[in-house]
C-alpha positions as CSV (number, residue, x, y, z in Angstrom):
1,M,5.0,21.5,-12.4
2,K,6.7,20.0,-9.2
3,P,9.7,18.1,-9.4
4,I,8.1,14.7,-8.3
5,A,5.1,15.5,-10.7
6,L,7.8,15.7,-13.4
7,I,9.4,12.3,-12.6
8,L,5.8,10.7,-12.7
9,A,5.1,12.4,-16.0
10,L,8.4,10.8,-17.6
11,A,7.5,7.5,-16.0
12,A,4.1,7.7,-17.5
13,A,5.5,8.6,-20.9
14,L,8.2,5.9,-20.9
15,L,6.0,3.2,-19.3
16,A,2.8,4.0,-21.4
17,P,1.9,2.0,-24.5
18,P,3.2,3.7,-27.7
19,L,1.0,6.4,-29.4
20,A,0.3,3.8,-32.3
21,A,-1.4,1.5,-29.7
22,P,-5.0,0.5,-30.5
23,P,-7.9,2.7,-29.2
24,A,-9.6,1.6,-26.0
25,Q,-12.5,-0.3,-27.7
26,A,-9.9,-2.5,-29.4
27,Q,-7.8,-3.1,-26.4
28,V,-5.6,-6.3,-26.9
29,R,-6.8,-9.1,-24.4
30,L,-4.8,-8.8,-21.2
31,P,-2.6,-12.2,-20.3
32,S,-4.5,-14.1,-17.6
33,L,-2.9,-14.0,-14.3
34,G,-1.1,-17.2,-14.8
35,D,0.6,-16.1,-18.0
36,A,4.1,-14.6,-18.4
37,V,3.9,-10.9,-18.6
38,S,6.6,-10.1,-21.0
39,D,10.0,-11.4,-22.2
40,D,11.2,-7.9,-22.3
41,V,10.4,-6.7,-18.8
42,G,11.3,-9.2,-16.3
43,V,10.8,-9.1,-12.6
44,G,14.5,-7.9,-11.9
45,S,14.6,-5.3,-14.5
46,E,11.2,-3.8,-13.2
47,K,12.5,-3.8,-9.6
48,R,16.0,-1.9,-10.9
49,L,13.8,0.6,-12.7
50,G,11.7,1.2,-9.8
51,D,14.9,1.6,-7.5
52,E,16.3,4.2,-9.9
53,I,13.0,6.2,-10.1
54,M,12.9,6.1,-6.1
55,R,16.4,7.3,-5.8
56,Q,15.4,10.4,-7.5
57,I,12.1,10.8,-5.7
58,R,13.8,10.3,-2.2
59,R,16.0,13.2,-2.8
60,D,13.0,15.5,-3.7
61,P,11.9,18.0,-1.3
62,D,8.2,16.9,-1.9
63,Y,9.2,13.5,-0.7
64,I,8.2,13.4,3.0
65,D,8.9,11.1,6.0
66,D,6.6,11.9,8.9
67,P,7.1,9.1,11.2
68,L,3.6,9.2,12.5
69,L,1.7,9.6,9.2
70,L,3.9,7.0,7.6
71,D,3.6,4.5,10.5
72,Y,-0.5,5.0,9.8
73,V,-0.2,4.4,6.0
74,Q,2.4,1.5,6.5
75,R,0.1,-0.3,9.1
76,L,-2.9,-0.1,6.6
77,W,-0.5,-1.0,3.8
78,S,1.0,-4.1,5.5
79,R,-2.4,-5.5,6.2
80,L,-3.2,-5.3,2.4
81,V,0.0,-6.7,1.6
82,A,-0.2,-9.7,3.9
83,A,-3.9,-10.4,2.5
84,A,-2.6,-10.3,-0.9
85,R,0.2,-12.7,-0.1
86,Q,-2.3,-15.0,1.7
87,R,-4.7,-14.9,-1.4
88,G,-1.7,-16.0,-3.8
89,D,-1.7,-12.6,-5.5
90,I,1.8,-12.1,-4.9
91,G,4.0,-14.6,-6.5
92,A,7.2,-16.0,-5.5
93,D,8.8,-14.3,-8.3
94,T,8.0,-10.9,-7.0
95,D,7.6,-11.7,-3.2
96,A,11.2,-11.5,-2.5
97,V,12.3,-9.1,-5.2
98,F,9.7,-6.3,-5.0
99,A,10.2,-3.4,-2.3
100,W,6.3,-3.5,-1.3
101,E,6.8,-0.1,0.2
102,A,4.5,2.7,0.6
103,F,5.9,6.2,0.7
104,L,4.3,10.0,1.3
105,V,4.3,13.0,-1.1
106,R,3.8,16.3,0.3
107,D,1.0,17.4,-2.0
108,R,-2.5,18.5,-1.3
109,S,-4.0,16.9,-4.3
110,F,-6.0,13.7,-4.1
111,N,-3.7,11.1,-5.5
112,A,-1.7,7.9,-5.3
113,F,0.3,6.1,-7.8
114,A,2.0,2.8,-8.5
115,L,5.5,2.6,-9.7
116,P,7.7,-0.2,-11.0
117,G,9.2,-2.6,-8.5
118,G,6.4,-2.5,-5.8
119,Y,6.6,1.1,-4.7
120,V,3.2,3.0,-4.3
121,G,3.2,6.7,-3.5
122,V,0.4,8.4,-1.5
123,H,-0.2,12.1,-1.5
124,L,-1.0,13.8,1.8
125,G,-4.1,15.2,0.1
126,L,-5.5,11.7,-0.2
127,I,-5.1,10.9,3.3
128,A,-6.7,14.3,4.2
129,T,-9.7,13.6,1.9
130,A,-10.3,9.9,2.6
131,G,-13.1,9.8,5.2
132,T,-12.4,6.7,6.9
133,R,-9.4,4.4,7.1
134,D,-11.6,2.0,4.8
135,E,-11.7,4.5,2.0
136,L,-8.0,5.0,2.3
137,A,-7.5,1.3,2.1
138,S,-9.6,1.0,-0.9
139,V,-7.2,3.2,-2.8
140,L,-4.0,1.4,-1.4
141,G,-5.7,-1.8,-2.2
142,H,-6.2,-0.9,-5.7
143,E,-2.8,0.6,-6.4
144,L,-1.4,-2.6,-4.7
145,S,-3.4,-4.7,-7.2
146,H,-1.7,-2.7,-10.1
147,V,1.7,-4.1,-8.8
148,T,0.8,-7.6,-7.9
149,Q,-1.0,-8.0,-11.4
150,R,2.2,-6.6,-13.1
151,H,0.3,-3.9,-14.8
152,I,3.0,-1.9,-15.3
153,A,5.2,-4.5,-16.9
154,R,2.2,-5.4,-19.1
155,S,2.0,-1.6,-20.2
156,I,5.5,-1.7,-21.5
157,S,5.9,-2.5,-25.2
158,S,8.6,-4.6,-26.7
159,S,9.8,-1.6,-28.5
160,S,10.4,0.5,-25.2
161,R,13.5,-1.0,-24.4
162,Q,15.4,1.9,-25.2
163,S,13.2,4.1,-23.2
164,M,13.9,2.1,-20.2
165,V,17.6,2.4,-20.7
166,G,17.5,6.3,-21.0
167,M,14.9,6.8,-18.1
168,A,17.5,7.7,-15.4
169,A,19.2,10.2,-17.5
170,M,15.9,12.0,-18.6
171,I,14.8,12.2,-14.8
172,L,18.2,13.7,-14.0
173,G,17.8,16.1,-16.9
174,V,14.1,17.0,-15.7
175,L,15.4,17.5,-12.2
176,A,18.2,19.6,-13.0
177,A,16.0,21.8,-15.4
178,S,13.3,22.2,-12.8
179,R,16.0,23.4,-10.1
180,A,17.0,25.7,-12.4
181,N,13.6,26.9,-13.2
182,S,14.1,26.4,-16.9
183,P,10.8,25.5,-18.9
184,D,12.8,25.1,-21.9
185,G,15.1,22.5,-20.0
186,I,12.2,20.6,-18.9
187,N,10.5,20.6,-22.4
188,A,13.7,19.6,-24.0
189,A,14.0,16.6,-21.6
190,I,10.5,15.6,-22.5
191,V,10.7,15.7,-26.0
192,G,10.7,12.4,-27.7
193,S,9.1,10.6,-24.9
194,Q,5.5,10.1,-26.1
195,A,4.7,13.4,-24.4
196,A,0.9,13.0,-25.5
197,M,0.7,10.2,-23.1
198,I,1.9,12.2,-20.1
199,Q,-0.7,12.6,-17.5
200,G,1.1,12.8,-14.2
201,Q,1.5,9.2,-13.5
202,L,1.2,5.7,-14.9
203,N,-1.9,5.0,-17.0
204,F,-3.5,1.7,-17.4
205,S,-6.1,0.2,-19.7
206,R,-9.6,-0.1,-18.8
207,D,-9.4,-3.6,-18.3
208,M,-6.5,-3.1,-16.1
209,E,-8.5,-0.8,-13.9
210,R,-11.3,-3.1,-13.6
211,E,-9.0,-5.8,-12.6
212,A,-7.3,-3.6,-10.0
213,D,-10.8,-2.8,-8.9
214,R,-11.9,-6.5,-8.4
215,I,-8.8,-7.6,-6.9
216,G,-8.2,-4.8,-4.7
217,F,-11.8,-5.0,-3.4
218,N,-11.1,-8.6,-2.4
219,V,-7.8,-7.8,-0.9
220,M,-9.2,-5.0,1.3
221,T,-12.0,-7.1,2.6
222,E,-9.9,-10.0,3.3
223,A,-7.7,-7.7,5.2
224,G,-10.3,-6.8,7.5
225,F,-11.6,-3.3,5.9
226,S,-15.3,-2.5,5.3
227,P,-16.3,-3.3,1.8
228,E,-18.2,0.0,1.8
229,G,-14.8,1.9,1.7
230,M,-14.4,1.3,-2.0
231,G,-18.0,2.2,-2.9
232,A,-17.8,5.4,-0.5
233,M,-14.5,6.4,-2.1
234,F,-15.9,5.9,-5.7
235,E,-18.9,8.1,-4.7
236,K,-16.7,10.9,-3.5
237,L,-14.8,10.8,-6.7
238,E,-17.7,10.8,-8.7
239,N,-19.2,14.0,-7.0
240,A,-15.7,15.5,-7.5
241,S,-16.0,14.7,-11.2
242,R,-19.0,16.7,-11.9
243,L,-17.3,19.7,-10.3
244,N,-14.2,21.9,-11.8
245,D,-11.6,20.4,-9.3
246,S,-8.9,22.8,-10.4
247,G,-6.5,20.1,-10.4
248,N,-7.2,18.7,-6.9
249,Y,-8.2,15.4,-8.1
250,P,-5.4,14.1,-10.5
251,Y,-6.5,10.7,-9.5
252,L,-9.6,11.2,-11.5
253,R,-7.7,11.9,-14.8
254,S,-5.3,8.9,-14.5
255,H,-7.9,6.5,-13.1
256,P,-11.3,7.6,-14.9
257,L,-14.4,6.5,-13.3
258,T,-17.1,5.0,-15.5
259,T,-20.6,4.1,-14.5
260,E,-19.9,0.7,-14.8
261,R,-17.0,0.6,-12.2
262,I,-19.2,2.7,-9.8
263,G,-21.9,0.4,-10.1
264,E,-19.8,-2.8,-9.8
265,A,-18.1,-1.5,-6.5
266,R,-21.7,-0.6,-5.0
267,T,-22.8,-4.2,-6.0
268,R,-19.9,-5.9,-4.4
269,A,-20.3,-3.9,-1.2
270,Q,-24.1,-4.9,-1.0
271,A,-23.2,-8.7,-1.9
272,A,-20.7,-8.6,1.1
273,G,-23.7,-7.4,3.3
274,H,-22.4,-4.1,4.2
275,A,-25.1,-1.4,3.5
276,D,-24.0,1.1,6.1
277,A,-21.0,3.5,5.5
278,A,-18.0,2.9,8.0
279,T,-17.6,5.6,10.7
280,P,-14.3,7.3,11.0
281,T,-12.0,6.3,13.8
282,P,-10.4,9.0,16.2
283,E,-6.9,7.8,15.0
284,H,-7.9,8.4,11.3
285,L,-9.6,11.8,12.1
286,L,-6.2,12.8,13.7
287,M,-4.2,11.6,10.8
288,Q,-6.6,13.5,8.5
289,A,-5.7,16.7,10.5
290,R,-2.0,16.1,10.4
291,A,-2.0,15.6,6.7
292,R,-3.8,18.7,6.3
293,V,-1.2,20.6,8.3
294,L,1.9,19.0,6.8
295,G,0.5,19.1,3.2
296,D,0.9,22.9,3.1
297,P,3.5,24.5,5.7
298,M,2.9,28.0,4.4
299,V,2.3,30.4,7.2
300,A,-1.1,31.6,5.9
301,S,-2.3,28.0,5.8
302,L,-1.2,27.4,9.4
303,R,-3.0,30.4,10.4
304,R,-6.2,29.0,8.6
305,V,-6.0,25.9,10.7
306,Q,-5.6,27.7,13.8
307,A,-8.7,29.8,13.0
308,Q,-10.9,26.8,12.0
309,A,-10.3,25.2,15.3
310,G,-11.3,28.3,17.2
311,E,-14.3,28.6,14.9
312,S,-15.6,24.9,15.2
313,D,-19.0,24.3,15.9
314,R,-19.6,23.1,19.6
315,T,-22.3,21.0,18.2
316,Q,-19.8,18.7,16.5
317,A,-19.2,15.2,17.7
318,A,-16.3,14.9,20.3
319,P,-13.7,13.2,18.0
320,Q,-14.3,15.6,15.1
321,R,-13.6,18.5,17.6
322,M,-10.7,16.7,18.9
323,A,-9.2,16.5,15.4
324,A,-9.6,20.1,14.7
325,L,-8.0,21.0,18.1
326,Y,-5.0,18.6,17.3
327,G,-4.6,20.2,14.0
328,S,-4.5,23.7,15.6
329,A,-2.0,22.4,18.1
330,L,0.1,21.0,15.3
331,A,-0.1,24.3,13.2
332,S,0.8,26.3,16.2
333,S,3.6,24.2,16.9
334,Q,4.9,24.5,13.3
335,L,4.7,28.4,13.9
336,R,6.8,27.9,17.3
337,E,3.7,29.3,19.1
338,T,4.2,27.1,22.2
339,Q,1.6,28.4,24.5
340,R,-1.1,28.3,21.9
341,A,0.0,24.8,20.7
342,Q,-0.2,23.6,24.3
343,A,-3.6,25.1,25.1
344,S,-5.3,23.6,21.9
345,L,-3.5,20.2,22.7
346,D,-4.7,20.1,26.3
347,A,-8.3,20.7,25.1
348,A,-8.1,17.9,22.5
349,R,-6.7,15.5,25.2
350,A,-9.6,16.2,27.2
351,L,-11.9,15.0,24.2
352,A,-10.1,11.9,23.3
353,G,-11.1,10.0,26.6
354,D,-9.9,6.6,26.9
355,D,-9.0,5.9,23.2
356,A,-5.5,4.6,23.4
357,A,-4.6,5.3,19.6
358,A,-5.8,8.9,19.9
359,Q,-4.0,9.3,23.3
360,R,-0.7,8.0,21.7
361,I,-0.7,10.5,18.9
362,L,-1.4,13.4,21.3
363,S,1.2,12.4,23.5
364,M,3.7,12.4,20.6
365,L,2.8,16.0,19.8
366,Q,3.1,16.8,23.6
367,A,6.6,15.3,23.5
368,R,7.4,17.4,20.5
369,I,6.1,20.6,22.1
370,W,8.3,19.8,25.0
371,L,11.4,19.3,22.8
372,D,11.0,22.4,21.1
373,G,10.6,24.3,24.5
374,G,14.0,22.7,25.7
375,E,12.3,20.4,28.1
376,A,14.0,17.3,26.8
377,P,13.7,15.4,30.0
378,R,10.2,15.7,30.2
379,A,9.8,14.5,26.6
380,L,12.2,11.5,27.2
381,A,10.0,10.5,30.2
382,L,7.0,10.8,28.0
383,A,8.5,8.8,25.1
384,D,9.5,6.0,27.8
385,S,6.0,5.7,28.9
386,L,4.8,5.2,25.4
387,D,7.6,2.5,24.5
388,D,5.6,0.4,22.1
389,G,8.4,-0.7,19.9
390,S,7.1,1.6,17.0
391,R,9.2,3.7,14.7
392,P,7.8,6.9,15.7
393,V,8.4,6.5,19.4
394,M,11.8,4.9,18.9
395,L,12.9,8.1,17.0
396,M,11.1,10.6,19.4
397,R,12.9,8.6,22.3
398,A,16.4,8.8,20.5
399,Q,15.9,12.4,19.8
400,A,14.9,13.2,23.2
401,A,17.7,11.4,24.9
402,L,20.1,13.0,22.5
403,D,18.7,16.6,23.2
404,A,18.9,16.0,27.1
405,A,22.6,14.9,26.8
406,R,23.6,18.1,25.0
407,A,21.6,20.1,27.4
408,A,23.4,18.6,30.2
409,R,26.8,18.8,28.3
410,S,27.2,15.0,29.0
411,P,28.8,13.0,26.3
412,Q,26.9,9.8,27.3
413,S,23.9,8.9,29.3
414,D,22.2,5.6,29.7
415,A,19.2,6.8,27.8
416,L,21.4,7.9,24.9
417,R,23.3,4.6,24.9
418,R,19.8,2.7,24.8
419,G,18.3,5.0,22.2
420,T,21.6,4.5,20.0
421,D,21.2,0.6,20.2
422,L,17.7,0.8,19.2
423,L,18.4,2.7,16.3
424,Q,21.4,0.6,15.3
425,T,19.1,-2.5,15.6
426,W,16.4,-0.7,13.4
427,V,18.7,0.3,10.7
428,A,20.0,-3.3,10.4
429,E,16.6,-4.4,9.7
430,H,15.6,-1.1,7.7
431,P,18.8,0.0,5.9
432,Q,16.8,2.4,3.6
433,D,15.6,4.5,6.6
434,A,17.3,7.7,6.1
435,T,15.9,9.3,8.9
436,A,17.1,6.8,11.3
437,W,20.4,6.8,9.8
438,S,20.5,10.6,10.4
439,L,19.5,10.5,13.9
440,L,22.1,7.6,14.6
441,A,24.7,9.7,13.2
442,Q,24.1,12.6,15.6
443,C,23.9,10.2,18.3
444,N,27.2,8.6,17.6
445,A,29.1,11.9,17.0
446,H,27.9,13.1,20.5
447,Q,29.2,10.0,22.0
448,G,32.6,10.6,20.7
449,L,32.3,7.8,17.9
450,P,33.3,9.6,14.6
451,L,33.9,6.7,12.5
452,R,30.2,5.3,13.3
453,A,28.9,8.9,12.9
454,V,30.7,9.2,9.5
455,R,29.4,5.6,8.4
456,A,26.0,6.6,9.4
457,E,26.1,9.8,7.4
458,A,26.9,7.8,4.4
459,E,24.2,5.4,4.8
460,E,21.8,8.2,4.9
461,R,23.0,9.6,1.7
462,A,22.8,6.1,0.1
463,A,19.3,5.8,1.4
464,L,18.4,9.0,-0.2
465,G,19.8,7.9,-3.3
466,D,22.9,10.1,-3.3
467,L,25.6,7.6,-4.1
468,N,28.2,10.3,-4.8
469,G,27.6,11.7,-1.4
470,A,27.6,8.4,0.4
471,I,31.1,7.6,-1.6
472,D,32.3,10.8,-0.5
473,R,31.5,10.5,3.3
474,L,33.0,6.9,3.5
475,R,36.2,8.2,1.9
476,A,36.2,10.8,4.7
477,G,35.9,8.0,7.0
478,Q,38.9,6.3,5.5
479,R,40.8,9.4,6.0
480,L,39.8,9.7,9.5
481,A,40.7,6.2,10.4
482,R,44.3,6.7,8.6
483,D,45.0,10.0,10.6
484,A,43.8,8.7,13.9
485,A,46.6,8.4,16.6
486,P,47.7,4.8,17.2
487,G,45.5,2.7,19.2
488,R,42.7,5.2,18.6
489,T,41.1,3.5,15.6
490,D,38.4,0.9,15.9
491,F,39.3,-1.6,13.2
492,I,35.9,-3.2,13.0
493,D,34.4,0.1,12.2
494,A,37.1,1.1,9.7
495,S,36.6,-2.4,8.0
496,V,32.8,-1.8,7.8
497,I,33.5,1.5,6.1
498,D,35.9,0.0,3.5
499,A,33.6,-2.8,2.7
500,R,30.6,-0.5,2.3
501,L,32.6,1.8,0.0
502,R,33.2,-1.1,-2.4
503,Q,29.7,-2.0,-2.1
504,I,28.2,1.3,-3.0
505,D,31.0,2.1,-5.5
506,A,30.2,-1.0,-7.2
507,L,26.4,-0.2,-7.3
508,R,27.2,3.1,-8.9
509,R,29.3,1.5,-11.5
510,S,26.6,-0.8,-12.4
511,L,24.2,1.8,-12.6
512,Q,26.4,3.8,-15.0
513,A,26.9,0.5,-16.9
514,D,23.1,0.0,-17.3
515,S,22.6,3.4,-18.5
516,R,25.1,2.9,-21.5
517,N,24.2,-0.7,-22.3
518,G,20.8,-1.2,-21.0
519,P,19.9,-3.7,-18.3
520,P,20.0,-7.5,-18.8
521,P,16.7,-9.1,-19.8
């Protein structure tokens, strides 16, 4: 069992109803949307619980920050969140407190899951399997509705307070045992945590699933996605449920389909006046291909992707062939086979035509190939031409500027200064972006700004949930400031380091106190 899967298993065990709960046929009536969810699980407590789970997940090797894939998912997710907010599904109590964050998990299985505090995880296998962006949006909308309706809080019984308090420690125990490849240690960490309820992620009642279907459908359609997306996804899952999925569809086990749910999805789509299935956009096909490649980085798997592009049927439509060639180019790039990657990419670009979204994705791979080939100035010029204010382009541009400055043995350049400024502005608004902090640290170090580099390294560690590592880096920054020659210390940077050290150390102490005494109600 992978580390992230173990974390989710523990979350399921600790947040699921107790084993003595009534059977499904005798489900207790859910509170109406306007009712208080629970006196035991406040919004703040749920958010802190989610934050602690995410601190562990972000440090897991299966947590992946691929800028292009995350940007694609985030754009779909943001539309859904905006629609839910417009509908009034997101109340004032959760709007400002919950994270409303989607993240990626490097796993080939078809799955997505909601966590406490507004976090939703998306397996790369889901992106690779969803035939259209509307199908993907239907799953995201469903999981978003679990969050907006506080289904997680509803599932926590009044007797599970102690379980909430002990969750962080149990997660740490499971992670340590899994890293040591100790099945006995893993089993010991799970013992006593309602193990019979573990199914790999949070489980909800049938009433909750139906509510998430209904609200999720309305959210996705009001966000501008095709109503057929949910019906098409249910049909795909229904077909998979008839087969032995060999563990590839964990979503089916945690979100069991019923004839009633499938029929309701089809009826809603027909009532909305959409009988035809949506067609995949070139952008979605490219993101599918990217998810397949990044979901399994083994050499043998990358070789299979290369071969599939070469064996593709010439009668296929141009967008499908373009996506196959893109996958081959990306696989070749991962294998550092630059010439083969370039040939496949050139063929893909010829098929992309004037589709701006597709050409942008293909250009980003071109810039990566040039960077890997030591042609940073060409990659920088291409990134400049793509400058659209997006995170993927910003990161690519800053990396290209840094690589170009390193190749020229120049500590500074206008391009590097601009890239650094953009990164600094970005992290000020997105302080949890560990990737941006890491790149900012490298840019500052190359320009001879050691205090800013150390501070950025500390922020990267904090964003990844490694509070001890962040504190160590900030203390190193304090020593660096003390040991600097007179007149060589930037007192503003030193003051920022002092302030952040106090803040992060206070957060660590607060978390330690919560683990001992339990969070406030």
